[in-house]
C-alpha positions in Angstrom: -27.2 9.3 -7.0 -26.7 12.2 -4.7 -25.7 15.5 -6.3 -22.0 16.6 -6.3 -21.1 20.2 -5.4 -18.1 22.5 -5.5 -17.8 24.0 -2.1 -15.9 27.2 -1.3 -13.4 27.0 1.5 -12.2 28.6 3.6 -15.1 30.9 4.9 -15.6 33.6 5.1 -14.7 35.3 1.9 -13.4 38.8 2.6 -14.6 41.5 0.3 -12.3 42.3 -2.5 -10.6 38.9 -2.5 -12.5 37.6 -5.5 -11.9 34.1 -6.4 -9.0 33.5 -4.2 -10.7 30.9 -2.0 -10.5 27.3 -2.9 -13.2 25.3 -4.4 -13.4 21.7 -3.4 -15.6 18.9 -4.6 -18.0 17.3 -2.1 -20.6 14.6 -2.6 -23.1 16.1 -0.2 -22.7 19.0 2.2 -23.3 18.2 5.8 -26.3 20.6 6.1 -27.8 22.0 8.1 -24.5 24.1 8.8 -23.7 26.8 11.2 -23.6 29.4 8.5 -26.3 30.1 6.0 -25.6 28.7 2.4 -26.1 30.3 -1.1 -26.1 27.5 -3.9 -25.9 28.4 -7.5 -27.5 26.0 -9.8 -28.4 25.5 -13.5 -31.7 23.5 -13.9 -30.7 21.8 -17.3 -30.1 18.2 -16.4 -32.1 18.1 -13.4 -35.0 15.7 -12.7 -37.4 15.4 -9.9 -35.2 13.1 -7.7 -32.1 15.2 -8.0 -34.0 18.5 -7.4 -35.6 16.9 -4.3 -31.9 15.9 -3.1 -30.8 19.4 -3.9 -33.6 21.1 -1.9 -33.1 18.7 0.9 -29.3 19.3 1.2 -29.4 23.1 0.8 -32.8 23.7 2.7 -33.4 27.1 1.1 -36.0 29.5 2.4 -35.6 31.6 -0.8 -35.2 30.4 -4.4 -34.3 33.1 -7.0 -34.4 32.3 -10.7 -32.2 34.5 -13.0 -32.6 32.4 -16.2 -33.7 34.1 -19.4 -36.0 31.2 -19.9 -37.1 29.8 -16.5 -38.3 26.4 -17.5 -38.2 23.0 -15.5 -39.2 20.5 -18.1 -36.2 18.2 -17.6 -36.5 14.4 -17.4 -39.6 13.7 -15.3 -39.5 17.2 -13.9 -42.0 20.0 -15.1 -42.8 23.4 -13.8 -45.8 22.5 -11.7 -43.8 19.7 -10.0 -41.1 22.2 -9.2 -43.3 24.8 -7.9 -45.2 22.3 -5.6 -42.0 21.0 -4.3 -40.8 24.7 -3.4 -44.2 25.2 -1.7 -44.1 22.0 0.2 -40.7 22.9 1.8 -41.7 26.3 2.5 -39.4 28.1 0.1 -40.4 31.3 -1.7 -39.7 31.2 -5.4 -39.1 34.5 -7.4 -38.8 34.8 -11.0 -36.6 37.4 -12.5 -36.7 36.0 -16.0 -39.1 38.6 -17.4 -36.8 41.5 -16.4 -33.6 40.1 -17.8 -31.6 41.2 -20.9 -29.1 38.8 -22.3 -26.6 41.7 -22.6 -26.4 41.8 -18.8 -24.0 39.8 -16.8 -25.6 37.3 -14.5 -23.4 38.2 -11.5 -24.4 41.8 -11.9 -28.2 40.7 -11.9 -27.7 38.7 -8.9 -25.9 41.4 -6.9 -28.4 44.0 -8.0 -31.4 41.7 -6.9 -29.9 40.8 -3.5 -28.8 44.5 -2.8 -32.0 46.2 -3.5 -34.8 43.7 -2.8 -36.5 43.6 0.5 -35.6 40.1 1.5 -36.7 39.1 4.9 -35.2 35.7 4.5 -31.7 37.2 4.2 -32.2 39.0 7.5 -33.1 35.7 9.1 -29.9 34.2 7.8 -31.6 31.4 5.9 -30.1 29.6 2.8 -30.7 30.7 -0.8 -30.8 28.7 -3.8 -30.3 30.6 -7.2 -30.8 29.3 -10.7 -28.8 30.8 -13.5 -28.3 30.1 -17.4 -26.1 27.3 -18.3 -23.5 29.6 -19.7 -23.1 31.6 -16.6 -19.7 31.7 -14.6 -20.7 29.7 -11.5 -17.8 31.1 -9.5 -18.2 34.6 -10.5 -21.9 34.6 -9.7 -21.5 32.8 -6.4 -18.7 35.0 -5.0 -20.7 38.0 -5.9 -23.7 36.8 -4.3 -22.0 35.7 -0.9 -20.2 39.0 -0.8 -23.5 41.0 -1.2 -25.3 38.7 1.3 -22.5 39.1 3.8 -22.7 42.8 3.6 -26.5 42.8 3.9 -26.7 40.3 6.7 -23.5 41.0 8.5 -22.5 37.2 8.8 -20.6 34.7 6.9 -22.1 32.5 4.1 -21.1 29.2 2.5 -21.1 28.8 -1.4 -22.1 25.7 -3.2 -22.1 25.3 -7.0 -24.0 22.6 -8.8 -24.9 21.9 -12.5 -24.1 19.8 -15.5 -21.4 22.2 -16.6 -19.6 21.5 -13.2 -16.7 19.1 -14.1 -17.7 15.8 -12.7 -15.1 13.2 -11.4 -16.8 10.7 -13.8 -15.4 12.7 -16.8 -11.9 12.0 -15.5 -10.5 9.4 -18.0 -6.6 10.1 -18.3 -3.9 8.2 -17.0 -1.2 10.8 -16.0 2.3 9.4 -15.9 4.7 11.3 -13.6 8.4 10.3 -14.0 12.0 11.5 -13.9 12.9 13.1 -17.4 15.0 12.0 -19.1 16.3 9.2 -16.7 13.2 7.1 -16.6 12.0 8.0 -20.3 12.5 4.6 -21.7 10.4 2.8 -19.1 7.7 5.6 -19.1 7.2 5.4 -22.9 7.0 1.6 -22.8 4.4 1.9 -19.9 2.5 4.7 -21.9 2.4 2.3 -25.0 1.1 -0.6 -23.1 -1.6 1.4 -21.4 -2.6 2.9 -24.7 -2.6 -0.7 -26.3 -5.0 -1.6 -23.4 -7.4 1.4 -24.6 -6.6 3.9 -21.8 -6.1 7.6 -22.5 -2.7 8.5 -21.3 -0.7 11.6 -20.7 3.2 12.3 -20.3 5.4 15.3 -20.8 7.1 13.3 -23.5 4.2 13.0 -25.8 1.8 15.6 -24.8 3.5 18.8 -23.9 3.5 21.2 -27.1 6.2 23.6 -27.8 5.6 27.0 -26.2 3.3 25.7 -23.6 3.5 26.9 -20.0 4.2 23.4 -18.9 3.3 23.5 -15.3 -0.1 25.1 -16.1 -0.8 22.4 -18.5 0.3 19.6 -16.1 -1.7 21.1 -13.2 -4.8 21.3 -15.3 -4.5 17.7 -16.4 -3.9 16.5 -12.9 -6.5 18.7 -11.1 -9.3 18.4 -13.8 -8.8 15.5 -16.1 -6.8 12.6 -14.7 -8.5 9.4 -13.5 -5.3 8.2 -11.9 -1.8 9.7 -11.4 0.8 7.0 -11.9 4.0 8.0 -10.1 7.2 6.3 -11.2 9.3 5.8 -8.2 12.9 5.4 -8.8 16.3 6.5 -7.3 16.3 9.4 -9.9 12.6 10.4 -9.8 12.4 10.6 -6.0 14.7 13.6 -6.0 13.4 15.3 -9.1 11.5 18.7 -8.2 9.1 18.2 -11.0 8.1 14.7 -9.8 7.8 15.7 -6.3 5.6 18.8 -7.2 3.3 16.4 -9.3 3.0 14.0 -6.4 2.2 16.6 -3.9 -0.5 18.1 -6.2 -1.9 14.6 -6.9 -2.1 13.7 -3.1 -3.6 17.0 -2.3 -6.3 16.5 -4.8 -6.8 12.9 -3.7 -7.4 13.9 -0.1 -9.5 17.2 -0.7 -11.8 15.5 -3.3 -11.8 12.2 -1.7 -10.7 10.3 -4.8 -9.8 6.8 -3.4 -6.8 5.3 -5.2 -6.2 8.5 -7.3 -2.4 8.2 -6.9 -0.6 4.9 -7.9 3.0 4.7 -7.2 4.9 2.1 -9.0 8.6 1.1 -8.2 11.0 0.4 -11.1 14.2 -0.2 -9.4 15.8 -1.2 -6.1 14.9 2.1 -4.3 14.1 0.9 -0.7 10.5 0.7 0.3 11.6 2.0 3.8 12.7 5.3 2.1 9.6 6.0 0.1 8.1 9.5 1.0 5.5 9.4 3.8 2.8 10.8 1.6 2.8 7.6 -0.5 4.4 5.1 1.6 1.1 4.0 3.1 -0.1 3.1 -0.4 0.0 -0.2 -2.1 3.1 0.3 -4.2 3.0 -1.8 -7.6 6.5 -3.4 -7.9 7.9 -3.5 -11.5 11.5 -4.2 -10.2 11.1 -7.9 -10.5 9.8 -7.7 -14.2 8.0 -5.2 -16.2 5.5 -7.7 -17.5 4.5 -8.9 -13.9 4.3 -5.3 -12.6 2.1 -4.4 -15.7 -0.3 -7.3 -15.0 -0.7 -5.9 -11.4 -1.3 -2.4 -12.6 -3.8 -3.5 -15.1 -5.6 -5.5 -12.4 -5.7 -2.4 -10.2 -7.0 -0.2 -12.9 -9.7 -2.8 -14.0 -10.8 -3.3 -10.3 -11.1 0.4 -9.8 -13.2 0.6 -13.0 -11.0 3.3 -14.6 -12.6 4.3 -17.9 -11.0 3.3 -21.3 -11.5 5.7 -24.0 -9.8 4.1 -27.1 -10.6 1.0 -29.0 -8.0 -1.8 -28.3 -7.7 -2.8 -31.8 -4.3 -2.7 -33.6 -5.3 0.4 -35.7 -5.8 2.8 -32.9 -2.7 1.9 -31.2 -0.7 2.3 -34.6 -2.4 5.7 -35.0 -1.2 6.7 -31.5 2.2 5.3 -31.9 2.7 7.0 -35.2 1.8 10.3 -33.6 4.1 9.8 -30.5 7.0 7.6 -31.6 10.4 8.8 -30.9 12.3 10.6 -33.6 14.8 7.7 -33.9 11.9 5.4 -35.1 10.3 5.7 -38.6 7.9 3.6 -40.8 9.3 2.4 -44.0 6.9 0.9 -46.7 8.7 -2.2 -47.5 8.1 -5.9 -46.5 9.7 -7.2 -43.3 10.1 -10.6 -42.1 9.1 -10.8 -38.3 10.8 -13.8 -36.5 8.8 -15.2 -33.6 9.9 -17.4 -30.7 7.7 -20.3 -31.6 8.9 -23.6 -33.0 6.6 -26.4 -34.4 6.5 -29.8 -33.3 7.1 -32.3 -36.2 6.6 -35.6 -34.7 5.3 -37.2 -31.4 6.0 -40.5 -30.0 3.2 -43.1 -30.7 3.5 -44.8 -27.2 3.4 -43.7 -23.6 4.3 -45.7 -20.6 2.7 -45.5 -17.1 4.6 -46.6 -14.1 4.0 -47.1 -10.3 6.3 -46.3 -7.6 8.6 -43.5 -6.4 11.3 -42.6 -9.0 14.9 -42.2 -8.0 17.6 -40.7 -10.1 21.3 -40.5 -9.7 22.4 -39.0 -12.9 20.5 -35.9 -13.8 18.6 -33.5 -11.6 15.4 -34.1 -12.9 13.7 -37.3 -14.3 11.5 -37.6 -17.4 8.3 -38.8 -15.7 5.3 -36.7 -14.6 2.7 -37.7 -11.9 -0.7 -38.5 -12.9 -3.6 -40.1 -10.8 -1.1 -41.9 -8.5 1.0 -43.1 -11.4 3.8 -41.8 -13.4 3.8 -41.0 -17.3 6.7 -40.9 -19.7 7.8 -41.3 -23.3 10.6 -43.5 -22.0 10.4 -47.2 -21.9 11.5 -49.2 -18.8 14.8 -50.0 -20.5 15.4 -46.4 -21.3 14.6 -45.3 -17.7 17.3 -47.9 -16.5 19.7 -46.4 -19.1 19.0 -43.0 -17.6 19.7 -44.4 -14.1 16.1 -43.8 -13.0 15.1 -46.6 -10.5 12.2 -47.2 -8.0 9.2 -47.6 -10.5 7.7 -50.5 -12.4 5.7 -50.4 -15.6 2.0 -50.6 -15.3 1.0 -50.4 -19.0 1.8 -49.1 -22.4 -0.7 -46.7 -23.8 -1.3 -45.5 -27.3 -0.6 -41.8 -27.4 -3.6 -41.0 -29.7 -5.8 -42.9 -27.3 -4.4 -41.2 -24.2 -4.9 -37.7 -25.6 -8.3 -38.4 -27.3 -9.8 -40.0 -24.2 -10.1 -43.4 -25.6 -8.5 -45.1 -22.7 -9.9 -45.4 -19.1 -7.0 -43.3 -17.7 -8.1 -40.2 -19.3 -11.8 -40.9 -20.5 -13.2 -38.7 -17.9 -11.1 -35.7 -18.5 -12.1 -32.8 -20.6 -10.2 -32.1 -23.9 -8.6 -29.0 -22.3 -7.3 -31.1 -19.3 -6.0 -33.9 -21.7 -4.3 -31.0 -23.7 -2.5 -29.7 -20.5 -1.4 -33.3 -19.8 0.1 -33.5 -23.3 1.9 -30.3 -22.6 3.2 -31.4 -19.3 4.8 -34.5 -20.8 6.4 -32.3 -23.6 7.7 -29.8 -21.2 9.3 -32.4 -19.0 10.9 -34.1 -22.1 12.2 -30.6 -23.2 13.9 -30.1 -19.9 15.3 -33.6 -19.9 16.6 -33.1 -23.3 18.5 -29.9 -22.3 20.0 -31.6 -19.3 21.2 -34.4 -21.5 23.0 -31.7 -23.7 24.8 -30.6 -20.5 22.7 -27.5 -19.4 22.2 -27.1 -15.6 19.2 -26.1 -13.6 18.9 -22.7 -11.8 16.7 -23.4 -8.7 17.6 -20.5 -6.4 14.4 -18.5 -6.6 12.0 -21.1 -5.5 10.1 -20.7 -8.9 10.2 -23.2 -11.8 13.7 -24.5 -12.4 15.4 -22.7 -15.3 17.8 -24.5 -17.6 21.1 -22.4 -18.4 24.3 -22.9 -20.2 27.2 -23.2 -17.9 30.7 -21.8 -18.6 32.9 -24.1 -20.8 30.0 -26.3 -22.2 30.5 -25.0 -25.6 33.8 -24.6 -27.3 34.8 -20.9 -26.6 31.3 -20.6 -25.3 30.3 -19.8 -28.9 27.5 -21.1 -31.3 27.5 -20.8 -34.9 24.3 -20.2 -37.2 23.3 -19.3 -40.6 21.3 -16.0 -40.9 18.3 -15.4 -43.3 20.8 -14.0 -45.9 22.8 -17.3 -45.8 25.7 -15.6 -44.0 27.3 -17.9 -41.4 27.5 -16.0 -38.0 28.5 -16.7 -34.4 27.2 -15.7 -30.9 28.8 -16.1 -27.5 26.2 -17.8 -25.2 28.3 -17.4 -21.9 30.4 -14.3 -21.2 32.1 -12.6 -18.4 32.0 -9.0 -17.2 35.3 -8.1 -15.5 33.8 -4.8 -14.3 31.1 -6.7 -12.3 33.0 -9.8 -11.5 30.2 -11.7 -12.9 29.6 -14.3 -15.6 26.3 -14.1 -17.7 24.6 -17.2 -19.0 21.9 -17.7 -21.7 19.0 -19.5 -20.0 16.5 -20.9 -22.7 13.4 -21.5 -20.8 10.5 -22.9 -22.8 7.0 -24.2 -22.7 4.6 -25.9 -25.1 1.2 -24.6 -26.2 -1.5 -25.5 -28.6 -3.4 -23.0 -30.8 -5.6 -23.7 -33.8 -4.8 -27.5 -33.4 -1.0 -26.6 -33.8 1.4 -27.4 -30.9 4.5 -25.1 -30.6 7.3 -24.7 -28.3 7.5 -21.1 -27.0 11.1 -20.3 -26.3 11.9 -17.5 -23.7 15.5 -16.5 -23.4 16.6 -15.3 -20.2 20.0 -14.1 -18.8 21.4 -15.4 -15.4 24.5 -14.3 -13.5 26.9 -16.3 -11.7 30.1 -15.6 -9.7 32.1 -18.4 -11.0 30.5 -19.5 -14.4 29.1 -22.6 -12.9 26.6 -22.4 -9.9 27.6 -19.9 -7.3 25.0 -17.2 -7.4 24.8 -13.6 -6.3 21.8 -12.4 -4.2 18.4 -12.4 -5.9 18.4 -8.6 -5.6 21.8 -8.3 -7.3 20.7 -10.7 -10.0 17.7 -8.7 -10.7 19.3 -5.2 -10.8 22.3 -6.5 -12.7 20.0 -7.9 -15.4 18.1 -4.7 -15.8 21.1 -2.5 -16.3 23.1 -5.2 -18.2 20.6 -6.0 -20.8 19.0 -2.5 -21.3 20.7 -2.2 -24.7 20.0 -5.7 -25.9 17.8 -5.0 -28.9 15.6 -7.5 -30.8 18.3 -8.3 -33.3 20.5 -9.4 -30.5 17.9 -11.7 -28.9 16.9 -13.0 -32.4 20.6 -14.1 -33.1 20.9 -15.4 -29.7 17.9 -17.7 -30.3 19.1 -18.7 -33.6 22.6 -19.6 -32.3 21.2 -21.6 -29.5 18.6 -23.6 -31.7 21.6 -24.2 -34.3 23.7 -25.7 -31.5 21.0 -28.0 -30.1 19.9 -29.1 -33.5 23.6 -29.6 -34.6 22.8 -27.5 -37.6 19.9 -29.7 -38.9 16.4 -28.5 -39.8 15.0 -30.5 -36.8 15.8 -30.9 -33.1 15.5 -34.4 -32.0 14.2 -34.0 -28.4 13.7 -37.9 -28.2 14.1 -41.1 -30.2 13.6 -44.5 -28.7 11.1 -47.5 -28.1 8.2 -44.8 -27.9 9.0 -43.3 -31.2 10.3 -39.9 -32.0 9.8 -36.3 -30.8 11.2 -33.7 -33.0 10.9 -30.0 -33.3 11.7 -27.6 -36.2 14.9 -25.7 -35.6 13.8 -22.6 -37.3 11.1 -20.5 -35.6 7.8 -19.4 -37.2 8.1 -16.3 -39.1 5.5 -13.7 -40.6 5.7 -11.1 -43.2 4.8 -7.5 -42.3 3.8 -5.2 -45.3 5.7 -2.2 -43.5 9.0 -2.1 -41.4 10.3 0.1 -38.6 13.7 1.7 -39.0 15.4 1.9 -35.6 18.5 3.8 -34.8 20.2 3.1 -31.3 23.7 3.9 -30.3 25.9 1.1 -28.8 26.5 2.0 -25.3 28.8 1.1 -22.5 26.6 -1.8 -21.3 26.4 -3.3 -24.8 30.2 -3.2 -25.4 30.6 -4.9 -21.8 28.5 -8.0 -22.6 30.1 -8.9 -26.0 33.4 -10.3 -24.7 35.6 -11.6 -22.1 37.1 -8.3 -21.2 34.4 -5.9 -22.6 36.5 -4.8 -25.6 34.9 -6.9 -28.2 33.7 -4.9 -31.1 30.9 -7.2 -32.3 29.9 -10.7 -32.4 27.8 -10.7 -35.6 31.0 -11.6 -37.7 30.7 -12.6 -41.2 32.4 -15.8 -42.1 34.0 -16.6 -45.3 33.3 -19.7 -47.4 36.0 -21.6 -45.5 34.5 -20.7 -42.2 37.4 -18.5 -41.2 36.5 -15.3 -39.4 37.2 -12.1 -41.4 37.3 -10.0 -38.1 38.3 -11.9 -35.1 39.8 -9.2 -33.0 38.8 -9.5 -29.4 37.0 -12.9 -29.7 37.8 -15.5 -27.0 39.5 -18.2 -29.0 
């Protein structure tokens, strides 16, 4: 690998200007150059190949050694090899080590040697390579040297610095997060948590600026010398923040001058138009988080992985917990008491024993989707021919009846050649289709506007008062609105219970994913996809875990009719049942959170935005003890 240098620009450096010139990292100077060059180098860390490359780049006619111990035994290199190399290229080597005192500054020694020695090479304007001790100040020695050489030779000199103490770009390992403070703090802290969880070292002003620090000095040092990437959060707020613009400009400058490809990564988190993004980052591939944080994070992680950005932390839970404990907001605290953690997984209790295969092209006149899945030119379903007729599905005829255990174990010609994982996916497809068919049979509709997978949602008026009742862990009966209206936005919001089946450790579970859709009429007149996306982000920003858990519990209680199992299918093929209570886990510690109810949270609760709370305790007779504002 070719040596890296710090090169002083611009040239020449006027006397008395000191270190005012800028040092830029270069992979290899384009030598020979029009001006002679002085290179300051420490020999520790050199080997024969690197020294050969260094000599070839600098092409010195004079080599001065100002180290206290002028040794070259590093790697495959030794003193004899080094001296032979110097002689081969016609360079004169002079050792000042015998005359040095550790109390004398290196820059002073170099200046005196260059000022008083009879140096024919300097008069001929040839390049000079100078070895100094590892602890020497590269910049100070170099600037003293070129000032002296300029005065001696009456010409300009270029300066190169090389050595293991020179900060290499390989040592950059921090992901710097630039964001609008405090407007984008919530997203920035979430992103920093996810990146830390993945093992990256991160830096943001929320977690790393200490009281009393000169903040811009600290920020500039991190971006200039330590950052592997600068992630700029682009939003309507950040793009007008002077602090973000300053950080962005510095990062772009460093990316260009040090040739750090992909150093700046812009990410968009709201509806700020791409056409209005500043020119210095507009040409970059902007990672879009506006359609979903999880999707955006996946793309960002792929970018970091593809660029081989180094990770510095272990990815185990302990390291993340230690980081989070140090950086968590003041509103969060660890409490040493057990806490029950509710998941979104629901176990299958029973599976039909028979599966039917059909030929033909299914046609349905009743529901938007039928309960068959295509497979190898046929159609598979839990439903028998009579049940398909009852469901008003026509156009197919039965081919065979197959034992479900045989189909999924491969003990039938239809699946004998499939791998176990493919047979498992076939099982999941059947379950997913039956889940969707069940929801449609309960009156849910399908949202199909995005062109992605259809999403079931609850239309306005399906439930009495759009409200579902459930019993919480403490045995208290509560209720939740599953469809509401925002007068201020002139929109209805709908709970959309998307779900899919998966198998882990031989246990198959439904993974329930609750989403929120918005309509203009409560039924099926949809706003634009962009308005849907932006409304969801602002509307649900104060929906905390307890709200989502209660919505999940209320929905599952409704579809199970208050029973411990959800009957997804019962008929000629058998029974398909699902536990109505989700899997839960016990944590030895819990987190105390405090968050104020904001305007958005008040707006989502009721018809007119005035409702105070939907987690209402009910008496033994089921009558509400606090019904003010409820749509009854």
